N, C-alpha and C positions, 0 to 999 in steps of 0.2 A: 486406303486398304481397312476394311471392317475390323475391328478388333476379334478376337476369337472368344466366344462365350463362355462364362464362368462355369464351373460345376454346381449344379444345383444345390443348394444349402450349404454351400461353401465347402463341401465334401469332395474328395476324389471318386471318378468313376467308380461303378462295380467292376472289377476286371472279368468282363465276359469272355475276354481274349483267353484268359486262363482257364475258364472254363470250359472253352470249346479245346484247346490244348489238353487238356487233363481228359476229356471224353475222348480224343482221337488216340490219346496213349494208352487209355484203357482198352479202346476196340484192338490196337495193335497188340497190347500184351496178351488179350484174350486168343487172338489168331495165334500167337505164340505158342500160348499154353495148350490150345486145341489143335493146332494143324501139325502134322509131322514134319513138313518141308519148312515151316517158320522157324519149328523147335530145332531141327537138325542144323539152320542156317545160323540158328542163334548161338549154337555149341561151337560151331565153327570161327565166328566172330569172336566168340569171348576169348577165344585165345589172344585176339590181338589188342584187347582192351587193356590188359596189364601196359603193354608198350606204347599204348595211346596215353595213358595216365601217366606213366614213368618218364616219356620224353616231355609231355607237356609240365612234368611238375619241376624236374632236372634243369630244363632250358629255361623255364621263367625263373627260377632260383638263380641260376647264373648270371640272366639277363638284369635281373634286378640289383644285384650286386656291381655289377659292371657299368649300370647305368646309373645308380648312385656316385660310382667313381666319375664317371664321365660329367654329372652333373656338378659336382665338386669343382671339377677341373675348368667347366665351363665359366665357373664363377670365382675362378684364381683371379688374383691381381696380375698374374703375368699373361702379357698380352699372346705371346706365341702360343701358350697352352690353350688359352681361349679360342684362338684361331683354328687350332688341331683340332680341338672338339667339335667346332662348328662344321669343319669341313668333314669330319667323319660322320656327324649325324645328318648333315645333308646329304650325303652321298649315300649312305646306306638308306635313309628313308627315300631316296629317289629311284631305287632298284627293286623291282617286285621281290617280293620273298621267294616265288619259285625261283627267279633268275638267281637269286643270292644263295640258294640252296643248291643248285646247279653248279654254281661256280665255285662255291667253297669244297664240294664233293669231288669234283673232277678237275678243279686248277689251283684252289687253294691248298689241297690236302697233298697232292703232289709237290708242290713248290715248298711246304713244309718240312716234308719228309727229305727232300733233296738239302735243304738248310741243314736240317737235323745231323745227316751224314754227313754234311762237308764240315761241321763243327767237330767231328771225331767222335761222336757220341756212338753207343752201341749201334750197330746198323740196324734198318728197319726198311719194310717195302711198303709202298703204297698199299698194296692189298692186305697188309698187316692191319691197318687203321680202320675197325668196323664202320659199316655204313651209317648205324644208328649213331655213331659219336660224330660223323660228320654232319649229320642231320642235327644233333643236339646243337652243334657247335653254330651253323647256320642261322638256326632260330635264336639262339644266342645273341650273335651277333646284330641279327634284325630288331629284335626287341628291344636290345639295349639302348639303341638310339630314340626309339619312341618312350621308354621310360626313363632317359636322362630327362627328357622334358618336362616329364611329369614331376620326377624330385626336384627338378630345377623351380618349377612353378611352387610347389610347396614350400621350399626354402625361402623364396622369396616373399613369401605370403605371410612370413613370421614378421610381427612389428619389429621395426627396426630399433624403436625406443627400448625395447627387453633385451636386443643384443648389446646396445650401448650401455644398458644399467649393468648387466653381467659383466663387462667390461671394466667400468669403473669399479667393479667389486674386487677387479683382479683376476679374473678368470682368463686363463689363455685361451686361444683360437680352439684347442680340441676339447676343451671342458665346455666352453660356450655352445659349441654345436650338440655335444653330447648331453648336456643338460638343458638347455634353452631352446636351441633351434631345433633340434630333430624330434624330441617329443611332440610338439605342435605341428612340424611338418609332416608327421607320419599320420596324424589325424586327418590332415586334408588331402593326404595323397592314397590313404587305403581306398576310398571308392573307385579312383580312376583305375587303380593298380587291381582291385577285383575285376573291371570291366576289361583290361587287358589279358589278364589270367583266361578269360572265358574266350576271348579273340584266341589266344594262344592253342587252347584246345581245339578249336574249330582248325586254326591255320596248320595243327600238328598234323592232320590229313595229306599235307603236301609231302610228308617224307615218303608216302608210297610211291612216289616217281622214282626215288632212290632204290626201291625194293625191300624197305623195312617194312617186317609183318605186322604194321597196325591194322586197326580195324578196317581201313579203306582198302589198303592192299588184300587184307584177307577176302574182304568182300569182292574186288575184282577178280580174284581167283577163284572164288566161289561160282562166281556168276559166269564166268569162263566156262566153267566145269559141267553146272547143272543147267545152263541157259534159262535158268528161273530170274531174269534181271529184275522183274517188278519185285518179288518177293524179297531177293538178297538187298536190294539198295533201300526198301523200305526197312527193314530191319537196321541196316547200317543208320540212314536218318534217325530211327527211333533211338538208337544208342547215342548218336550225338546231342539229340534233342534233351533226352533223360540228363545228360553230363551238363549240358550248357544251361537248360533252364533251371535245373536242380542249384548250380552255382549261383545264377542271377536271383532267385528268390533268397537264397542265404546271405547274398551280398546286401539286398534291399532289407533283409532283417538287421542287418550290421549297422547299416545307416541309420536307421531308425532308432536304432540304440545309442549310436554316437550321439544323435540329435537330441534324443532326452536327456543323454547326460551332460550334453552342452546346455541345453534348458534349463536343468536343474542347478546350474551353477551361478 
């Protein structure tokens, strides 16, 4: 197989894809600003933008916390704990997110409510649990399995000699992790964590199957009411593209800054 040609002059290719994307976005923004139909659709969908951002941020934060605990459990010296974590990760990663979403919302939540009531705690009903929180729980479970692998790889990337040196200095396991392992692992996992957050923003559109009023759900309702499917889903796509491309460009700047800092050391 022939080797891929190197960029001319040793420099990266000019991002023509970004020029095309920006031109397309500007054209869409111009349509939104000058066309009453597009403007009305945008005003309608803007109500769901906060829900999309909120669900993505909360679910990702919870998934990151749970994923870190899973990663630590997967690296534990206890065999049973390692096997339990591996079982969780493999099962969750093997189930499509939309299936997991439906399972948590309509199977897991009723079972959890039944267990809650059986424990003698203040009685609640399944319908008292908001659908948006069921969606957040499902996304948290789904992404915790993926993020646990990211954290595990980051922790294992830390040079073992530094850990042994910290141990020789008398630092206990908690201090070794907090002062030696975690700061170095964090720099390694930040780029993939950012990529997973971008993926979370896109996958948050799946919560529309539960009727959560995010951008996608409001787009479906608006299109069903005005029959302007082309215009409506153009605006939906524009909103998601603005969010994801903006996040991706910010992540690239962060990665470049981290590389410069590492090179200066």
